[in-house]
N, C-alpha and C positions, 0 to 999 in steps of 0.2 A: 360568538366566541368559539374558537377552535377547540375540538376535543383532544388535540395533541398536547403533549407534555414531554419532558426529557425522558428518553426511552433507553432503558438498560437492555442491551442485546445479549442473547445467549450465543457463545461461540459455537461454530459448526466445524467439527474436526474432519480433515480429509486425509486418507491414507495415501502415502507416496513411497515408491521404492527407495528413495533417498532419505527418508525420514527416520524417526527414532520413537521409541516408547517412553523415553525420559524427557519430559517437557519442562523440567525444572531449569531455572527458578521461576519461570513464568506461570506454569501450572503445576500443582503438586500431585494431582491425581493421575492414575494410569488410564489411558483411553484406548479401549479395544485391544485386540490381540496382534494387530499388524502395525508397522511403523507409521507414525503420523508425521506428515511433512508440513501441513498448513492448518492453521486455525483461522477460519474466516469470521470476521467480525461484522461485516455489512453485506454478506451475500444475500441473494434474493430469497433464499429459504431460511435465513437466520430469523429467529423468533424473539419477540419482546418478552422480557422477564418480569416486568413490573406494571402495576396499575391495571386499569380497565381493559387495556389492549393486550394483556398477557396472552401469549400463545399465537398471536397474529404474526404472519411472516412479513418481512420487509417488502416483498413483491406485492402482497395484498395491501399494505399500507400505501404504497405508491399509487396503486390503482384507485384506492379510495379517496386519498387526500390530495394527490397531485401537487400543485405548487405550494399548498400550505405546508407540506412536508419538505419537498426538494428545493423550493425556492425558485427564484427567477434566473439564477445563474446556471442551473442544471440544463444540459442540452435537451433532455426529454422531460415532458410533464409527468409521465407515469413510470419513470425508471430511475432508480437511485444512481446518482452520478459517479460515486467513487466506491471501488471495492477495496476494503482494508483487511489485511490479514497478517498474522505472524507466520514466519517461515522458520523451520527447524531442520536445517540441512546436516545430516550425519555423513552423507556421501555427496559427491559432486552432482549438481543438477545438470541436465543436458545442456549442450550448447544450442541456443535457440534465438529466435528473433520474432518480433511482433509487428504486424502491419501498422502503418499510420492511418489517419482518418480517411484519406483519399483511397488508399489501397483497400481498406476495410469496406468502404461503401461500394467499391467496384465489385466486391464479393457479396453484396447484399446485407452486410452487417451494419449496425448503427454507428459504430465508431471504432477507431484503432485502439492501441494500448501503449500509452506512455506511462511509465511508472517511476517510483523512487523507493529507496530502501534506507530506513533508519537503522543503524547498528545499535540494537538495544543491549546486546552482550557480545563479547568476543574474547578469544584467547589469542596469545601471540602466534603469528603465522597465518591468521585467517586472511583469505583472499577472495576477490571476485574477478571475473573476467569481463572486460569491457572493450569491444571492438577487436580488430586485428592488429598485429604488429605493423609498424610503419613499413610501407613498401610492398605489403602482401597484396597480390592480385586476386580477383575472383577465381581465376583459373587455378592458381596455386592452392587456394583454400578448398576448392572443389576436389582437387586431386588429394589433398590431405584428408578429406572426409573419406574418400574411397580407400585410402591406405590406413585408416583408423588412427590418425595422429593429429586430428584437427586441433586438439587443445594446445599443441606445440606452437601454433600460429596465433593463439589468443594473447591479448595484452592483459596480463594478470597484475593486479595492484593489491597492496596490503590495505586492510581496513582495521579500524579499532573502534571500541565503544564510543558512541557519540557522533560518528561520521554519518553524513547523509550523502547517498549516492543517487544521482539523477540518471535515468536510463530512458532516453527518448525513443519513440518508435523507430524501427529500422536499425537499431543498435544490436549487433550480435553480442550475446552476453551469456554468462554462466556464473554459478555460485559454488564455491568450494566449502568444505566443512570448516567449523571453528567459530561460527557466529550465530546469533539469533537476530533475525531481521523483522522489522515492521514495514510491510509494503503497502503503499498507497498507489492506486492506479486508476486510470479510466476504467469504467465498469465493462470489462471485456475479459473473456477467458480464452481468446484466440492466440494460440502458440504454435509456431512452426519449429519443430524439432529438427535440427540439422545434424546433430552428432550426439551419441549417447554412450560412448566408451565401451561399445560392444554389447550393451544390454539389449535384450530382444524386444525393443519397443519400436513402434512405427516411426519412420522419419518422414519429413515433409520438405525434401531438399529443393524441389522445383519451386514451391511456393515461398520457401524461406529465402532462396537466392534472389527471387524477384522482390521480396520485401526489404532485404538488407540495403543499407545506405553506406557509402564509402566514408562519409564524414558526418558525424553527429555531435551533439553537445554533451554527450555522456561523460560522467566523471564525478569526483568528489566535489560537492558544492562548497563554494566559499561563502560561509554563512555571514549573516548580519545580526547585530544585536540592537533591538529597539525597545525602549522603555522597560529594560530589565528582563527581557525574554529573547530567545533566539528565533530568528526567522531561518528555519533550516533549508527551505527551498520555496521559491515563488516562481510559478510558471502559469501559462494560460490554462493548464489542465488542473492544477491544484496549488494551494498554498499550505505549507505545513510549518507550524510554530511549536516550539518547545517551552514549557514552563516548569520550573522546579521551585516549590515554595512551601513555607510553613505558615503562611498567612492567607486569609481568604482572598480570592481574586475574582473580581466582578467583570462581566462582559455585557455590553449593550449593543443595540443595533448600530452598524457602521454605515457610513455613506455608501451609496451605490445600490445595486440590485440586491434583493434578499437572497440568502444562501443557507442551506442546511449545514450544520457543523457536526463534526465527529470528534469526540474526545476519547483518547486511548490512554489508559493508565500504564505507564512503563514501569513504575516502581511506587511503593507506598499505596495509600488509599485516600479517598476523599468522599465528600457528599456534594451532589449537585442540587442546588436550590433554585427554584424559579417561582415567581409570584403565582399564587393560585394552584400550585402543584405540590404533591407530596415529595419530600426530599428523597433522593435516590443515591445509595452508596455504590461506589465502584472501586474495585481493587486491581492490583497488578494483573494484566492480561485481559481486562474487561473494557468494554466501550459503552459510551452513552451517546446517543444521537440527539442533538438539539434541533428540533424542527424549525424551519424558517419562520413559522408563525409564533415562535417563542422569542420575544424581543429582547429579553434580558435574563441573565442567570448568574449565579455565583458558584464557584468551586471552593468548598471549604475543606482544607486538609484535615485528615485525622492524623495528627502529628506532622506528617510531611507527605508530599506527593510530587512525582514527576509525571507529567502527562503531555501528550501531543494534541494539538488542535488543528483540524484539517477542514478545508472547504474549497469550493470552486470560486475563483475570484470573479468580480463583476467587470473587470477590464482585461483586455488582451495584453499579455505580458510577454517580453522576450524570454528566450531560454535563460536559465540561471548561469552565472559564471562558475566554471568548474575547472578542475585540474586532474591530471592522471598520475600525479606523483604523491 
């Protein structure tokens, strides 16, 4: 019998120049003296907060339990497949791009970085930048970087609470203030910064121009509804579903290869129950990892809960259908 059970993870807060000290309404406490841009939920150094494995990092768990934890769909046996985080942009993030799997492996990295953003909160006027305006050439974009006006050539789209944005590797992108995002991505922190609005941070123009692709599938995902819940995005890298309920919701092993699952509370609170394990409560801003060796579990709302369920699929899927309007 596996020693694993549903794992409540402690968020790991990361300072960013574009962040904020006010993380409400996701977190009510003040964290540190400098602006926080990201709260990592499944980073390698995130620690377990409940049960016998309390204090153990996710990196250590992957090395120790392998497929019992990450499942058969994870690309690597000893590495967690998805990095999940909250983003708190108070200023614009840099214009950047991530390599795809092929480009990353050529650099000696395990994988590229395709990601998605769920808009957990937004105010009117919130935008993100996805790709370049139609007809913009690489040469024009490179010149705009030199002239410090690169954002003028970005394709900026409005976003609102509940939107899911798909950003496949190779997409030039940026995030403006006005929203709180939940990001799920291939487990990589490789970012090529192309433009940073004059801030004195290192740029990676040569690598970024090499990684960018003229055409990608990035955009707002056209969601599907199945059995009373939303499939926010389904791709070969990740599947993200949204549940909003006042009634208990049970999950059992699904057909196909086994997969680790990540639950993220967007609003409200609930209790995760699994046979033979102590119940674990999780609240807005917290995550619970369901190891692949845990075949069934129930999320029991405490009044009501909105949560996301994320996993790597067992089949190769096409990119999701998206729109830039």
